[in-house]
C-alpha positions in Angstrom: 0.0 0.0 0.0 1.3 3.5 -0.9 1.1 6.4 1.6 -1.4 9.1 1.3 -1.1 11.1 -1.9 -1.4 14.7 -0.9 0.0 16.7 -3.9 -0.6 17.2 -7.6 2.7 15.7 -8.7 2.2 12.5 -6.8 -1.3 12.1 -8.2 -0.2 12.7 -11.7 2.7 10.2 -11.2 0.3 7.5 -10.0 -2.2 8.1 -12.8 0.6 7.7 -15.3 1.9 4.6 -13.6 -1.5 2.8 -13.9 -2.4 4.2 -17.3 -1.8 0.9 -19.1 -3.8 -1.2 -16.6 -6.8 -3.1 -17.8 -8.9 -2.7 -14.6 -8.8 -0.1 -11.9 -10.6 -0.6 -8.6 -11.8 2.6 -6.9 -13.9 3.8 -4.0 -14.5 7.1 -2.2 -15.0 8.0 1.4 -17.2 11.1 2.1 -19.4 12.8 4.6 -23.1 13.5 3.9 -24.9 14.0 7.2 -26.3 17.5 6.7 -25.3 18.6 3.2 -27.0 18.3 -0.2 -23.8 17.3 -1.9 -21.4 14.8 -0.4 -18.1 16.1 1.0 -15.3 14.1 -0.4 -12.8 12.9 2.1 -10.7 10.2 0.4 -10.3 8.5 -3.0 -9.0 4.9 -3.1 -7.4 3.5 -6.3 -5.9 0.0 -7.0 -4.8 -1.5 -10.3 -4.0 -4.9 -8.8 -0.4 -4.0 -8.0 -0.2 -0.5 -6.5 -2.8 0.9 -4.2 -3.1 4.7 -3.7 -5.1 6.7 -1.2 -5.7 10.2 -2.5 -6.4 13.1 -0.2 -8.8 15.4 -2.0 -8.4 18.1 0.6 -4.9 18.9 -0.7 -5.2 18.3 -4.4 -5.9 21.1 -6.8 -5.2 19.6 -10.3 -7.6 16.8 -11.1 -6.8 16.5 -14.8 -4.7 13.4 -14.6 -7.5 11.6 -12.7 -10.1 12.8 -15.1 -8.2 11.4 -18.1 -7.7 8.1 -16.3 -11.4 7.9 -15.5 -12.5 8.5 -19.1 -10.0 6.1 -20.6 -12.1 3.5 -22.4 -9.3 0.9 -22.2 -9.5 0.7 -18.4 -12.5 -0.9 -16.7 -13.4 1.1 -13.6 -14.4 -1.3 -10.8 -16.7 0.0 -8.0 -19.3 -1.4 -5.6 -22.6 0.4 -5.2 -21.3 3.4 -7.0 -24.2 5.9 -7.2 -23.0 8.0 -4.3 -19.3 7.6 -5.4 -20.3 9.2 -8.7 -21.9 12.1 -6.9 -18.8 12.5 -4.7 -16.4 12.5 -7.6 -18.6 15.0 -9.5 -17.8 17.5 -6.8 -14.2 17.6 -8.1 -15.2 17.7 -11.7 -15.0 14.0 -12.5 -18.1 13.5 -14.7 -17.0 10.7 -17.1 -16.2 7.3 -15.6 -16.2 4.7 -18.3 -16.4 1.8 -18.7 -17.9 1.3 -15.3 -18.4 -2.1 -13.7 -20.5 -2.1 -10.5 -20.0 -5.3 -8.5 -23.2 -4.9 -6.5 -25.2 -4.6 -9.7 -23.3 -7.6 -11.2 -24.2 -9.7 -8.2 -27.8 -8.8 -8.6 -27.8 -9.4 -12.4 -26.6 -13.0 -11.9 -29.1 -13.7 -9.2 -27.0 -13.5 -6.1 -29.2 -10.9 -4.3 -30.3 -7.3 -4.4 -28.4 -4.5 -2.8 -25.7 -6.8 -1.4 -23.2 -5.0 0.8 -19.5 -5.0 0.0 -18.5 -6.8 3.2 -21.1 -9.5 2.8 -20.1 -10.1 -0.9 -16.4 -10.3 0.0 -17.2 -12.8 2.8 -19.5 -14.9 0.6 -16.9 -15.2 -2.2 -13.6 -15.2 -0.3 -14.3 -16.0 3.3 -12.6 -12.8 4.4 -14.4 -10.9 7.2 -13.8 -7.2 6.8 -13.5 -4.8 9.8 -16.3 -2.2 9.4 -15.6 -0.3 12.6 -14.4 2.8 10.7 -17.6 3.0 8.6 -18.9 6.0 10.5 -15.6 7.8 10.8 -15.1 11.5 10.0 -13.3 11.4 6.7 -12.7 15.1 6.6 -10.7 15.2 9.9 -6.9 15.2 9.6 -4.7 13.4 10.3 -6.3 10.1 9.3 -5.4 7.2 11.6 -3.7 4.1 10.4 -6.8 2.0 11.1 -8.8 4.4 8.9 -6.3 4.1 6.0 -6.3 0.3 6.3 -10.2 0.3 6.3 -10.2 2.5 3.2 -7.6 0.4 1.4 -9.6 -2.8 2.0 -12.6 -1.2 0.2 -10.6 -1.6 -3.1 -8.2 -4.3 -2.3 -10.9 -7.1 -2.4 -12.6 -5.7 -5.5 -10.3 -7.5 -7.8 -11.1 -11.1 -6.7 -14.8 -10.1 -6.7 -14.5 -8.9 -10.3 -12.9 -12.1 -11.5 -15.4 -14.4 -9.8 -18.4 -12.3 -10.9 -17.1 -12.3 -14.5 -16.8 -16.0 -14.5 -20.5 -16.4 -13.7 -21.7 -13.8 -16.2 -22.8 -14.4 -19.8 -21.6 -12.1 -22.5 -25.1 -10.5 -22.7 -25.1 -9.9 -18.9 -21.7 -8.4 -19.1 -22.7 -6.0 -21.9 -25.9 -5.1 -20.0 -23.9 -4.3 -16.9 -21.5 -2.0 -18.8 -24.4 -0.3 -20.5 -26.0 0.3 -17.1 -22.7 1.8 -16.0 -23.1 4.3 -18.8 -26.7 5.1 -17.7 -25.5 5.6 -14.1 -23.1 8.3 -15.3 -25.8 9.9 -17.5 -28.3 9.9 -14.6 -26.8 13.0 -12.9 -27.9 14.9 -16.1 -31.5 13.8 -15.5 -32.4 16.3 -12.8 -35.9 17.7 -13.0 -36.3 21.5 -13.4 -37.1 23.1 -10.0 -40.8 23.6 -11.0 -41.2 19.9 -11.3 -39.5 18.8 -8.1 -43.0 18.2 -6.6 -43.4 15.2 -8.8 -40.7 13.4 -6.8 -42.6 13.7 -3.5 -44.2 10.5 -2.3 -48.1 10.5 -2.6 -48.2 13.9 -4.2 -50.5 12.4 -6.8 -53.2 12.3 -4.2 -53.4 16.1 -3.9 -55.9 18.3 -5.6 -54.8 20.8 -8.4 -54.8 23.7 -5.9 -52.8 21.7 -3.4 -50.4 20.6 -6.1 -49.9 24.3 -7.0 -48.8 25.0 -3.5 -46.6 21.9 -3.4 -44.9 22.9 -6.6 -43.9 26.3 -5.2 -42.7 24.9 -1.9 -40.7 22.0 -3.4 -39.0 24.3 -5.9 -38.1 26.8 -3.2 -36.8 24.1 -0.9 -34.4 22.7 -3.5 -33.2 26.1 -4.5 -32.6 27.0 -0.8 -30.8 23.6 -0.4 -28.5 24.4 -3.3 -27.7 27.9 -2.1 -26.9 26.7 1.5 -25.7 23.2 0.6 -28.2 21.7 3.1 -29.9 18.3 3.0 -33.5 18.7 2.0 -34.8 17.1 5.2 -33.0 19.7 7.3 -35.0 22.5 5.7 -38.4 20.9 5.5 -39.3 17.2 5.3 -41.6 15.9 2.5 -44.4 15.2 5.0 -44.3 18.9 6.0 -44.5 20.1 2.4 -47.6 17.8 1.9 -49.3 19.1 5.0 -48.6 22.7 4.1 -50.1 22.1 0.6 -53.2 20.5 2.2 -53.8 23.1 4.9 -52.4 26.2 3.1 -52.0 28.3 6.2 -52.4 32.1 5.7 -50.4 33.3 8.8 -47.2 32.5 10.5 -49.1 31.5 13.7 -51.2 28.9 11.8 -48.0 27.2 10.6 -47.5 26.0 14.2 -50.7 23.9 13.8 -48.9 21.7 11.2 -48.2 18.3 13.0 -44.5 17.9 13.7 -43.5 21.2 12.2 -40.3 22.2 14.0 -40.8 25.7 15.7 -37.3 26.6 14.7 -38.2 26.2 11.0 -41.4 28.1 11.4 -39.6 31.1 12.8 -36.9 30.9 10.2 -39.1 30.6 7.1 -42.5 31.6 8.2 -43.0 34.8 6.2 -41.6 33.3 3.0 -43.6 30.1 3.3 -46.9 32.1 3.9 -46.0 34.3 0.9 -45.3 31.3 -1.4 -48.5 29.6 -0.3 -50.4 32.9 -0.9 -49.0 33.2 -4.4 -50.0 29.6 -5.2 -53.5 30.1 -3.9 -53.9 33.1 -6.2 -52.9 31.4 -9.4 -55.7 30.7 -11.9 -56.9 27.1 -11.5 -56.1 26.5 -15.2 -52.4 27.0 -14.4 -52.4 24.6 -11.5 -51.0 21.1 -12.1 -53.6 18.4 -12.6 -53.4 15.0 -10.8 -53.3 13.3 -14.1 -53.7 14.4 -17.7 -55.5 12.5 -20.5 -57.6 10.9 -17.9 -59.9 9.3 -20.5 -57.0 7.0 -21.4 -55.8 6.6 -17.8 -57.0 3.5 -15.9 -55.9 4.9 -12.5 -52.7 5.3 -10.5 -52.7 1.9 -8.9 -53.8 0.2 -12.0 -51.1 1.8 -14.1 -48.4 1.0 -11.5 -49.6 -2.7 -11.7 -49.5 -2.6 -15.5 -45.9 -1.2 -15.4 -44.8 -3.7 -12.8 -46.1 -6.5 -14.9 -44.4 -5.1 -18.0 -41.1 -5.0 -16.2 -41.4 -8.5 -15.0 -42.4 -9.9 -18.4 -39.6 -8.1 -20.1 -37.0 -9.2 -17.5 -38.2 -12.8 -17.7 -38.0 -12.7 -21.5 -34.4 -11.4 -21.2 -33.5 -13.8 -18.3 -32.5 -11.1 -15.8 -34.0 -10.1 -12.4 -36.8 -7.6 -12.6 -35.0 -5.5 -10.0 -32.1 -4.9 -12.4 -34.6 -4.0 -15.2 -36.3 -1.4 -13.1 -36.4 0.2 -9.6 -39.4 2.1 -8.2 -37.8 5.5 -9.1 -37.6 4.6 -12.8 -41.2 3.4 -12.8 -42.4 6.6 -11.2 -40.3 8.6 -13.6 -42.1 7.0 -16.6 -45.6 7.3 -15.0 -45.0 11.0 -14.2 -43.7 11.7 -17.6 -46.6 10.0 -19.3 -49.5 11.1 -17.1 -48.7 13.8 -14.5 -47.5 16.6 -16.8 -49.2 18.3 -19.7 -48.1 17.7 -23.3 -46.3 21.1 -23.3 -44.6 20.5 -19.9 -43.4 17.1 -21.0 -41.0 18.8 -23.5 -39.1 20.4 -20.6 -38.5 17.1 -18.8 -35.7 14.6 -19.4 -36.6 11.4 -21.2 -37.4 8.6 -18.8 -34.9 5.8 -18.5 -37.5 3.3 -19.7 -37.3 5.0 -23.2 -33.6 5.2 -23.8 -30.5 3.1 -23.6 -30.6 -0.7 -23.3 -34.0 -0.6 -21.4 -35.8 0.9 -24.4 -34.7 -2.0 -26.6 -36.0 -4.7 -24.2 -38.7 -3.0 -22.2 -40.6 -0.8 -24.7 -42.4 -3.7 -26.4 -44.1 -4.6 -23.1 -44.9 -1.1 -21.8 -48.3 0.4 -21.7 -48.3 2.8 -24.7 -50.3 6.0 -24.1 -51.8 7.2 -27.3 -50.9 10.8 -26.6 -47.2 9.9 -26.5 -46.3 6.8 -28.4 -47.9 6.3 -31.7 
């Protein structure tokens, strides 16, 4: 194991040293307790011979790492990489390809959904990893030797996992996994515009148009405020509070206190602004308020449509011979339903294309999907 890389020259030297590797295992350590974006504390890299621990708090030139990450000749090996992708994006690393996620690989070949790294390592190698440093403060310096060893183990055992997973995968499964790696990288470009953030809130489809109008204003404001202050959404207002505010539509700061569970501190901090936003939404013409669903004459109902989509996913996955959980997660199903039914035809043009309708999923899933007449001819 190398020591901690703390300067630009050492990072560039390591990146040059591993530039001819076929596979590069990587991981990140970060803190995300109260912020919207993860705070990167460490990057682990291992090409099977030399292991590097990179200190992002002291590096200013990330170009060598960016070139390494986008090199198509080197497979980037990660485990459950969604948050790692977010963390690396904070230093400008937006292109990681090709990407092989060992957690998704285990799911694809039927070994289990959302399998943790330590469990997978133990299952395949018998090694029991020490997870005592999993809640450490990765932004504190200096890092202890036990922390460095813990971090190193997160990439050291990825290589034997990779080899064993590959040996159990068909060529089709391997290609699907790499294509899903591409989609994971593209997903960060899929963010909804602020005025449509309300669509992501659970059970928002149950609200009336007027309530949805309020929710639209509040959800957009909350995300904008979170970006400005780099705060986790739940530390500003939880989803359940937004739903209750939309239902009750309080007209005064005092009436905000009647919302069940509303923290008094948040009432004091945001009371006037919240009342103003709610008032503006209440004054909007009803024709401009979001509808629960559009094209209702063609819409069998929310639960019925969810069941239809779930069935389509299962049939498609069975046809392809892969787990339905790899074909689709709940977020992707909701994304497609919202795109088809919960926005107007004009609004739909402002939203990113659902993952069901692009990439490898479109090829295999589209023939089985419900095909709304107003969208798919």
